C-alpha atoms as one frame of an Amber mdcrd trajectory, in Angstrom:
protein
 -27.323   9.807   8.845 -30.080   7.174   8.842 -29.401   3.560   7.883 -31.012
   3.679   4.406 -29.292   6.956   3.557 -25.950   5.621   4.674 -26.384   2.481
   2.542 -27.418   4.587  -0.447 -24.283   6.681   0.020 -22.068   3.596   0.148
 -23.753   2.255  -2.975 -23.171   5.494  -4.891 -19.531   5.782  -3.795 -18.962
   2.147  -4.686 -20.082   2.573  -8.279 -18.176   5.824  -8.685 -15.059   3.940
  -7.601 -15.789   0.954  -9.877 -16.461   3.072 -12.957 -13.340   5.110 -12.310
 -11.166   2.015 -11.966 -12.648   0.415 -15.095 -11.938   3.555 -17.117  -8.376
   3.758 -15.811  -7.871   0.069 -16.563  -9.089   0.532 -20.119  -6.582   3.271
 -20.933  -3.654   1.963 -18.889  -0.611   0.751 -20.810   1.251  -0.554 -17.791
   2.851  -3.966 -18.290   2.609  -6.813 -15.762   6.345  -7.367 -16.138   6.935
  -4.080 -14.297   5.897  -5.693 -11.019   7.881  -8.957 -11.085  10.942  -7.609
  -9.262  11.399  -7.792  -5.512  12.823  -9.944  -2.755   9.690 -10.400  -0.637
   7.016 -13.090  -0.806   5.526 -13.682  -4.232   1.960 -12.406  -4.553  -0.578
 -13.624  -7.106  -3.454 -11.303  -8.032  -6.890 -12.671  -8.994  -9.444  -9.983
  -9.914 -13.222 -10.320  -9.841 -15.591 -11.084 -12.688 -15.491  -8.580 -15.598
 -12.284  -7.104 -14.130  -8.862  -7.377 -15.683  -5.780  -7.311 -13.484  -5.368
  -3.541 -13.842  -8.564  -3.031 -11.839  -6.477  -3.978  -8.790  -3.524  -1.790
  -9.750  -3.553   0.313  -6.525  -3.113  -2.869  -4.464  -0.496  -4.179  -6.894
   1.539  -0.986  -6.616   1.297  -1.032  -2.816   2.620  -4.588  -2.668   5.371
  -3.991  -5.201   6.501  -0.809  -3.456   6.861  -2.932  -0.295   9.298  -5.242
  -2.112   7.013  -8.066  -3.248   7.095  -9.572  -6.743   3.497  -9.380  -7.966
   2.132 -11.812 -10.557  -0.968 -11.588 -12.725  -2.389 -14.337 -14.945  -3.231
 -12.372 -18.066  -4.926 -15.322 -19.797  -7.799 -14.889 -17.332  -8.559 -11.711
 -19.307 -11.759 -10.310 -17.712 -12.337 -13.387 -15.570 -15.466 -14.855 -17.166
 -14.215 -18.448 -17.116 -15.776 -21.057 -14.837 -14.137 -21.186 -11.417 -12.502
 -24.644 -11.883 -11.088 -23.692 -15.298  -9.714 -20.405 -13.999  -8.179 -22.238
 -11.014  -6.444 -24.624 -13.425  -4.849 -21.646 -15.172  -3.665 -20.329 -11.802
  -2.172 -23.701 -10.855  -0.495 -23.986 -14.262   1.052 -20.537 -13.893   2.563
 -21.535 -10.536   3.969 -24.800 -11.901   5.391 -23.256 -15.051   7.317 -20.678
 -13.017   8.032 -23.008 -10.083   6.672 -20.458  -7.613   6.436 -21.416  -3.940
   5.390 -19.624  -0.737   2.808 -17.598  -2.673   0.138 -15.301  -1.244  -3.060
 -14.859  -3.253  -4.756 -11.465  -3.132  -8.204 -11.779  -4.690 -11.333  -9.747
  -5.238 -14.899 -11.081  -5.347 -15.073 -14.141  -7.671 -11.279 -14.240  -7.501
 -11.574 -15.514  -3.918 -13.564 -18.534  -5.125 -10.929 -19.261  -7.761  -8.179
 -18.948  -5.189  -9.887 -21.240  -2.703 -10.601 -23.847  -5.404  -6.929 -23.808
  -6.405  -5.803 -24.131  -2.784  -8.092 -27.039  -1.945  -8.027 -29.056  -5.194
  -5.053 -28.120  -7.367  -2.143 -27.424  -5.029  -0.723 -30.751  -3.776   2.698
 -29.150  -3.319   1.176 -26.349  -1.234   2.685 -23.580  -3.283  -0.165 -21.338
  -2.120   0.375 -20.591   1.555  -2.256 -17.909   2.188  -5.007 -15.891   0.584
  -6.530 -12.510   1.322  -9.966 -12.356  -0.300 -11.831  -9.044  -0.500 -15.635
  -9.128  -0.837 -15.752 -12.742  -2.008 -19.105 -14.584  -2.255 -18.008 -17.729
  -0.422 -21.680 -18.610   0.193 -22.775 -17.351  -3.222 -25.091 -14.479  -4.023
 -28.842 -14.873  -4.331 -28.828 -12.226  -7.063 -26.801 -14.515  -9.339 -29.830
 -16.711 -10.045 -31.550 -13.809 -11.787 -28.657 -13.084 -14.132 -28.750 -14.043
 -17.832 -25.036 -14.732 -18.225 -23.888 -18.250 -17.202 -20.702 -16.750 -15.716
 -22.873 -14.812 -13.244 -25.441 -17.548 -12.577 -22.559 -19.809 -11.547 -22.174
 -17.650  -8.415 -25.580 -18.731  -7.103 -25.676 -20.331  -3.618 -27.157 -23.421
  -5.285 -24.483 -23.894  -7.941 -22.391 -27.058  -7.733 -19.107 -25.171  -7.354
 -20.424 -22.874  -4.625 -21.731 -25.874  -2.681 -18.423 -27.712  -3.137 -16.467
 -24.713  -1.885 -18.798 -24.319   1.105 -18.418 -27.962   2.136 -14.625 -27.941
   1.970 -13.232 -26.071   4.969  -9.726 -27.480   5.369  -8.014 -24.506   3.742
 -10.168 -21.868   5.432  -7.684 -21.382   8.257  -5.199 -20.037   5.675  -7.640
 -17.473   4.304  -8.346 -13.933   5.437 -11.742 -12.643   4.289 -12.260  -8.872
   4.235 -15.700  -7.352   3.733 -17.790  -4.315   4.589 -20.885  -3.697   6.664
 -22.942  -3.783   3.466 -22.237  -5.325   0.062 -24.671  -4.459  -2.755 -23.735
  -7.613  -4.657 -23.458 -10.173  -1.855 -26.376  -9.963   0.589 -25.206 -13.264
   2.122 -21.953 -11.583   3.151 -18.378 -12.869   2.989 -17.931 -14.499   6.393
 -15.927 -17.719   5.952 -16.081 -20.282   8.810 -12.664 -21.025  10.255 -10.997
 -18.146   8.409  -9.713 -14.844   9.722 -12.723 -12.610   9.086 -12.292  -8.823
   9.067 -15.302  -6.529   8.784 -14.524  -2.958   7.765 -16.344   0.048   9.186
 -17.799   0.960   5.791 -19.814  -0.597   2.973 -19.234  -1.517  -0.640 -18.033
  -4.223  -2.964 -15.350  -2.398  -4.962 -14.001   0.601  -3.098 -13.037  -1.448
  -0.048 -10.126  -2.674  -2.190  -8.549   0.703  -1.445  -9.569   0.868   2.226
  -6.716   1.563   4.634  -7.414  -1.616   6.628  -7.453  -3.703   3.454  -4.046
  -2.405   2.396  -2.663  -2.879   5.918  -3.941  -6.457   6.139  -2.600  -7.409
   2.708   0.844  -6.086   3.589   0.789  -7.915   6.936  -0.109 -11.219   5.288
   2.510 -10.728   2.590   5.207 -10.127   5.220   4.131 -12.895   7.624   6.655
 -15.705   8.228   6.197 -18.903   6.274   4.260 -21.494   8.272
């Protein structure tokens, strides 16, 4: 298969996956309390923009089945808040429940929120690691053409994106997972100083369910505390 045809195929499969997950999320009646049990490391889920936590339910179930208590911050709703505000809600959730030794598992914009919380709002270092899937750490040039402020904020020239790019101290505690092609992030998701894992496929959404993504998330969740 030629390069353009392969990319077109990835694009189509990606949107089929995204639409399917959004529809399942909309009709799901599962409660976040169902995933709070377990004796393993606590895991905090941060979905991407326009996604509620149920969008990441396959990953949540995988982690919970492996013995990890999984937390979601429901007040994020569909994650349209500014990155700093959303990070404040994350930090408040951790403090209110006195959670420590927490792994973040994030998708897309969720990775920016997680990194902001790690670098600016976690003096007690409750957040030990993050696995970010398809996160626009360098922004996305497409964001500048969007009408919604919540999307334009993901531009490479936005103040928050530039702040996150300059700050690299927490990068060594982050694993960034991404595909060969991302229809939403032409800049890619490589993060200097982080553990960067490129999958042998393309997409922005369906790589959440990729075998290597699930394997890496479980490895990071089970890793010894530094």
